[in-house]
KEDO-492219 format. One record per atom (N, C-alpha, C): residue number from 1; residue in one letter; atom name; z, y, x. Coordinates in nm, 3 decimals, always signed. Each point is the difference from the previous one (the first is absolute). Layout:
N
PT  resi  resn  name        z        y        x
PT   NUM     A    CA        Z        Y        X
...
***
This chain:
87
PT  resi  resn  name        z        y        x
PT     1     M     N   -5.132   +7.077  +11.714
PT     1     M    CA   -0.072   -0.001   +0.112
PT     1     M     C   +0.099   -0.013   +0.132
PT     2     R     N   +0.119   +0.019   -0.025
PT     2     R    CA   +0.094   +0.002   +0.112
PT     2     R     C   +0.038   -0.167   -0.003
PT     3     T     N   +0.008   -0.033   -0.106
PT     3     T    CA   +0.029   -0.157   +0.015
PT     3     T     C   -0.069   -0.078   +0.043
PT     4     L     N   -0.142   +0.016   -0.006
PT     4     L    CA   -0.113   -0.053   +0.058
PT     4     L     C   +0.017   +0.022   +0.161
PT     5     L     N   +0.002   +0.101   +0.042
PT     5     L    CA   +0.017   +0.039   +0.151
PT     5     L     C   +0.118   -0.081   +0.049
PT     6     R     N   +0.101   +0.012   -0.076
PT     6     R    CA   +0.134   -0.087   +0.057
PT     6     R     C   -0.037   -0.141   +0.016
PT     7     H     N   -0.052   -0.057   -0.108
PT     7     H    CA   -0.017   -0.148   -0.004
PT     7     H     C   -0.113   -0.044   +0.082
PT     8     S     N   -0.082   +0.114   +0.036
PT     8     S    CA   -0.108   -0.041   +0.094
PT     8     S     C   +0.042   +0.000   +0.145
PT     9     A     N   +0.122   +0.098   +0.028
PT     9     A    CA   +0.048   +0.021   +0.139
PT     9     A     C   +0.094   -0.143   +0.020
PT    10     I     N   +0.083   -0.040   -0.086
PT    10     I    CA   +0.058   -0.131   -0.016
PT    10     I     C   -0.093   -0.113   +0.035
PT    11     Y     N   -0.094   -0.021   -0.061
PT    11     Y    CA   -0.100   -0.096   +0.014
PT    11     Y     C   -0.074   -0.029   +0.155
PT    12     L     N   -0.019   +0.152   +0.031
PT    12     L    CA   -0.048   +0.018   +0.146
PT    12     L     C   +0.069   -0.046   +0.072
PT    13     I     N   +0.148   +0.033   +0.024
PT    13     I    CA   +0.114   -0.032   +0.080
PT    13     I     C   +0.000   -0.177   -0.026
PT    14     A     N   +0.025   -0.036   -0.106
PT    14     A    CA   +0.011   -0.143   -0.034
PT    14     A     C   -0.110   -0.113   +0.066
PT    15     R     N   -0.160   +0.077   -0.002
PT    15     R    CA   -0.080   -0.086   +0.023
PT    15     R     C   -0.034   +0.043   +0.182
PT    16     G     N   -0.010   +0.119   +0.009
PT    16     G    CA   -0.024   +0.051   +0.137
PT    16     G     C   +0.093   -0.040   +0.112
PT    17     V     N   +0.106   -0.005   -0.017
PT    17     V    CA   +0.084   -0.036   +0.099
PT    17     V     C   +0.014   -0.108   +0.056
PT    18     P     N   -0.004   -0.104   -0.094
PT    18     P    CA   -0.024   -0.172   +0.025
PT    18     P     C   -0.139   +0.003   +0.069
PT    19     G     N   -0.096   +0.059   -0.044
PT    19     G    CA   -0.150   -0.006   +0.050
PT    19     G     C   -0.005   +0.046   +0.152
PT    20     A     N   +0.068   +0.106   +0.000
PT    20     A    CA   -0.003   +0.053   +0.153
PT    20     A     C   +0.090   -0.078   +0.091
PT    21     I     N   +0.100   -0.057   -0.063
PT    21     I    CA   +0.073   -0.111   +0.111
PT    21     I     C   -0.091   -0.108   +0.037
PT    22     N     N   -0.063   -0.063   -0.114
PT    22     N    CA   -0.086   -0.124   +0.027
PT    22     N     C   -0.115   +0.040   +0.093
PT    23     F     N   -0.042   +0.133   +0.003
PT    23     F    CA   -0.103   +0.033   +0.085
PT    23     F     C   +0.031   -0.006   +0.133
PT    24     L     N   +0.129   +0.060   +0.038
PT    24     L    CA   +0.050   +0.004   +0.113
PT    24     L     C   +0.048   -0.120   +0.062
PT    25     A     N   +0.029   -0.094   -0.096
PT    25     A    CA   +0.034   -0.132   +0.055
PT    25     A     C   -0.105   -0.077   +0.031
PT    26     I     N   -0.111   +0.035   -0.049
PT    26     I    CA   -0.119   -0.080   +0.060
PT    26     I     C   -0.036   +0.071   +0.122
PT    27     A     N   +0.030   +0.120   +0.050
PT    27     A    CA   -0.048   +0.045   +0.123
PT    27     A     C   +0.109   -0.057   +0.092
PT    28     I     N   +0.113   -0.004   -0.045
PT    28     I    CA   +0.110   -0.092   +0.085
PT    28     I     C   -0.021   -0.129   +0.030
PT    29     Y     N   -0.042   -0.077   -0.094
PT    29     Y    CA   -0.040   -0.126   -0.002
PT    29     Y     C   -0.125   -0.027   +0.108
PT    30     T     N   -0.098   +0.085   -0.013
PT    30     T    CA   -0.102   -0.023   +0.089
PT    30     T     C   +0.036   +0.016   +0.140
PT    31     R     N   +0.086   +0.088   +0.012
PT    31     R    CA   +0.037   +0.041   +0.149
PT    31     R     C   +0.081   -0.106   +0.058
PT    32     L     N   +0.098   -0.061   -0.079
PT    32     L    CA   +0.105   -0.114   +0.046
PT    32     L     C   -0.079   -0.131   +0.023
PT    33     L     N   -0.091   -0.019   -0.118
PT    33     L    CA   -0.042   -0.158   +0.018
PT    33     L     C   -0.147   +0.023   +0.057
PT    34     S     N   -0.028   -0.136   +0.040
PT    34     S    CA   -0.146   -0.022   +0.073
PT    34     S     C   -0.097   +0.005   -0.134
PT    35     P     N   -0.127   -0.003   +0.014
PT    35     P    CA   -0.070   -0.028   -0.122
PT    35     P     C   +0.013   -0.123   -0.066
PT    36     Q     N   +0.030   -0.111   +0.067
PT    36     Q    CA   +0.003   -0.151   -0.057
PT    36     Q     C   +0.128   +0.011   -0.063
PT    37     E     N   +0.118   +0.072   +0.067
PT    37     E    CA   +0.134   -0.035   -0.067
PT    37     E     C   +0.005   +0.096   -0.128
PT    38     Y     N   -0.079   +0.123   +0.002
PT    38     Y    CA   -0.005   +0.079   -0.108
PT    38     Y     C   -0.090   -0.070   -0.099
PT    39     G     N   -0.097   -0.089   +0.014
PT    39     G    CA   -0.086   -0.053   -0.102
PT    39     G     C   +0.074   -0.109   -0.083
PT    40     Q     N   +0.087   -0.058   +0.101
PT    40     Q    CA   +0.087   -0.107   -0.065
PT    40     Q     C   +0.097   +0.063   -0.084
PT    41     Y     N   +0.058   +0.120   +0.045
PT    41     Y    CA   +0.086   +0.059   -0.097
PT    41     Y     C   -0.055   +0.025   -0.111
PT    42     V     N   -0.098   +0.079   -0.018
PT    42     V    CA   -0.092   +0.008   -0.125
PT    42     V     C   -0.039   -0.110   -0.091
PT    43     L     N   -0.033   -0.089   +0.047
PT    43     L    CA   -0.029   -0.135   -0.063
PT    43     L     C   +0.149   -0.045   -0.076
PT    44     V     N   +0.098   +0.004   +0.080
PT    44     V    CA   +0.124   -0.064   -0.047
PT    44     V     C   +0.045   +0.089   -0.100
PT    45     F     N   -0.013   +0.144   +0.009
PT    45     F    CA   +0.045   +0.082   -0.107
PT    45     F     C   -0.081   +0.011   -0.109
PT    46     S     N   -0.105   -0.042   +0.001
PT    46     S    CA   -0.112   +0.008   -0.112
PT    46     S     C   +0.036   -0.130   -0.067
PT    47     A     N   +0.020   -0.105   +0.059
PT    47     A    CA   +0.038   -0.119   -0.071
PT    47     A     C   +0.126   +0.004   -0.083
PT    48     V     N   +0.114   +0.058   +0.065
PT    48     V    CA   +0.128   +0.014   -0.063
PT    48     V     C   -0.038   +0.105   -0.116
PT    49     T     N   -0.060   +0.101   +0.014
PT    49     T    CA   -0.034   +0.082   -0.122
PT    49     T     C   -0.082   -0.072   -0.108
PT    50     L     N   -0.083   -0.075   +0.045
PT    50     L    CA   -0.075   -0.076   -0.112
PT    50     L     C   +0.083   -0.092   -0.093
PT    51     I     N   +0.077   -0.065   +0.082
PT    51     I    CA   +0.118   -0.092   -0.046
PT    51     I     C   +0.082   +0.082   -0.088
PT    52     N     N   +0.065   +0.095   +0.044
PT    52     N    CA   +0.065   +0.100   -0.106
PT    52     N     C   -0.054   +0.032   -0.121
PT    53     I     N   -0.132   +0.036   +0.011
PT    53     I    CA   -0.068   +0.049   -0.104
PT    53     I     C   -0.024   -0.118   -0.110
PT    54     V     N   -0.039   -0.124   +0.044
PT    54     V    CA   -0.017   -0.111   -0.068
PT    54     V     C   +0.113   -0.050   -0.060
PT    55     L     N   +0.106   -0.037   +0.061
PT    55     L    CA   +0.130   -0.038   -0.056
PT    55     L     C   +0.100   +0.092   -0.055
PT    56     Y     N   +0.017   +0.107   +0.027
PT    56     Y    CA   +0.114   +0.083   -0.042
PT    56     Y     C   -0.039   +0.125   -0.080
PT    57     D     N   -0.130   +0.061   +0.006
PT    57     D    CA   -0.043   +0.111   -0.065
PT    57     D     C   +0.008   -0.012   -0.149
PT    58     W     N   -0.028   -0.122   -0.038
PT    58     W    CA   -0.007   -0.037   -0.154
PT    58     W     C   +0.118   +0.021   -0.061
PT    59     L     N   +0.121   -0.007   +0.091
PT    59     L    CA   +0.145   +0.022   -0.080
PT    59     L     C   +0.018   +0.137   -0.015
PT    60     K     N   -0.056   +0.095   +0.099
PT    60     K    CA   +0.043   +0.136   -0.035
PT    60     K     C   -0.097   +0.039   -0.106
PT    61     L     N   -0.120   -0.037   -0.006
PT    61     L    CA   -0.083   +0.040   -0.106
PT    61     L     C   +0.033   -0.062   -0.141
PT    62     S     N   +0.078   -0.121   +0.007
PT    62     S    CA   +0.030   -0.033   -0.148
PT    62     S     C   +0.130   +0.060   -0.035
PT    63     L     N   +0.085   +0.051   +0.083
PT    63     L    CA   +0.116   +0.094   -0.031
PT    63     L     C   -0.050   +0.128   -0.041
PT    64     L     N   -0.103   +0.064   +0.051
PT    64     L    CA   -0.032   +0.107   -0.035
PT    64     L     C   -0.079   +0.005   -0.132
PT    65     R     N   -0.069   -0.094   -0.014
PT    65     R    CA   -0.039   -0.031   -0.120
PT    65     R     C   +0.077   -0.017   -0.132
PT    66     F     N   +0.075   -0.083   +0.015
PT    66     F    CA   +0.117   -0.058   -0.123
PT    66     F     C   +0.116   +0.090   +0.005
PT    67     V     N   +0.050   +0.052   +0.086
PT    67     V    CA   +0.120   +0.066   +0.000
PT    67     V     C   -0.013   +0.157   -0.036
PT    68     S     N   -0.124   +0.062   +0.038
PT    68     S    CA   -0.024   +0.122   -0.013
PT    68     S     C   -0.035   +0.010   -0.163
PT    69     G     N   -0.095   -0.073   -0.065
PT    69     G    CA   -0.012   +0.007   -0.120
PT    69     G     C   +0.107   -0.047   -0.097
PT    70     Q     N   +0.118   -0.063   +0.040
PT    70     Q    CA   +0.111   -0.034   -0.059
PT    70     Q     C   -0.052   -0.087   -0.131
PT    71     S     N   -0.116   -0.078   +0.052
PT    71     S    CA   -0.059   -0.089   -0.106
PT    71     S     C   +0.060   -0.143   +0.004
PT    72     A     N   +0.094   -0.026   +0.092
PT    72     A    CA   +0.092   -0.113   +0.008
PT    72     A     C   +0.125   +0.020   +0.031
PT    73     D     N   +0.090   -0.081   -0.022
PT    73     D    CA   +0.134   +0.012   +0.067
PT    73     D     C   +0.007   +0.016   +0.144
PT    74     V     N   +0.056   +0.103   +0.045
PT    74     V    CA   -0.005   +0.032   +0.154
PT    74     V     C   +0.082   -0.103   +0.062
PT    75     R     N   +0.117   -0.044   -0.044
PT    75     R    CA   +0.065   -0.079   +0.075
PT    75     R     C   -0.069   -0.154   +0.015
PT    76     C     N   -0.054   -0.023   -0.104
PT    76     C    CA   -0.061   -0.137   -0.007
PT    76     C     C   -0.116   +0.010   +0.114
PT    77     V     N   -0.099   +0.106   -0.007
PT    77     V    CA   -0.117   +0.012   +0.105
PT    77     V     C   +0.073   +0.002   +0.153
PT    78     K     N   +0.097   +0.092   +0.005
PT    78     K    CA   +0.066   -0.005   +0.132
PT    78     K     C   +0.042   -0.138   +0.058
PT    79     S     N   +0.083   -0.069   -0.087
PT    79     S    CA   +0.041   -0.135   +0.036
PT    79     S     C   -0.104   -0.094   +0.017
PT    80     T     N   -0.117   +0.008   -0.075
PT    80     T    CA   -0.108   -0.104   +0.026
PT    80     T     C   -0.061   +0.036   +0.120
PT    81     V     N   -0.021   +0.117   +0.028
PT    81     V    CA   -0.072   +0.052   +0.138
PT    81     V     C   +0.106   -0.056   +0.131
PT    82     F     N   +0.119   +0.042   -0.016
PT    82     F    CA   +0.089   -0.043   +0.086
PT    82     F     C   +0.002   -0.146   +0.042
PT    83     T     N   -0.014   -0.082   -0.120
PT    83     T    CA   +0.015   -0.151   +0.028
PT    83     T     C   -0.112   -0.056   +0.066
PT    84     F     N   -0.153   +0.070   -0.046
PT    84     F    CA   -0.088   -0.029   +0.071
PT    84     F     C   -0.009   +0.035   +0.162
PT    85     F     N   +0.047   +0.135   +0.017
PT    85     F    CA   -0.001   +0.016   +0.131
PT    85     F     C   +0.101   -0.042   +0.099
PT    86     S     N   +0.118   -0.066   -0.058
PT    86     S    CA   +0.081   -0.075   +0.094
PT    86     S     C   -0.026   -0.121   +0.014
PT    87     R     N   -0.117   -0.054   -0.072
PT    87     R    CA   -0.026   -0.151   +0.036
PT    87     R     C   -0.097   +0.001   +0.121
***
C-alpha cells in the first residue's frame, strides 16, 4: 500500500505541476495579449502541435513498441528511426 501511495504522489507531482504551470500561463497570456493576438497564438500553437503529432509522434511510438519488447535489434531500430528523423 505504501508503494501505491508513493507512486501516486510522484504521479501527482509529475502531472500536477506542469498542469498548474499551463493553467497559470493561460492567465498570463490572456492578460498580456489582446483577444486577437491570443487567438492567433492559439491557432499557431495548435497547428504546430498537430504537425508534431502527425510527423514525429510515430517515431516515439515505434521506439516504444519495438525496443521495449526486444522483438528486434535495438541498434537497427534506433538507426532506422534516426535516419528517417534526420531527413
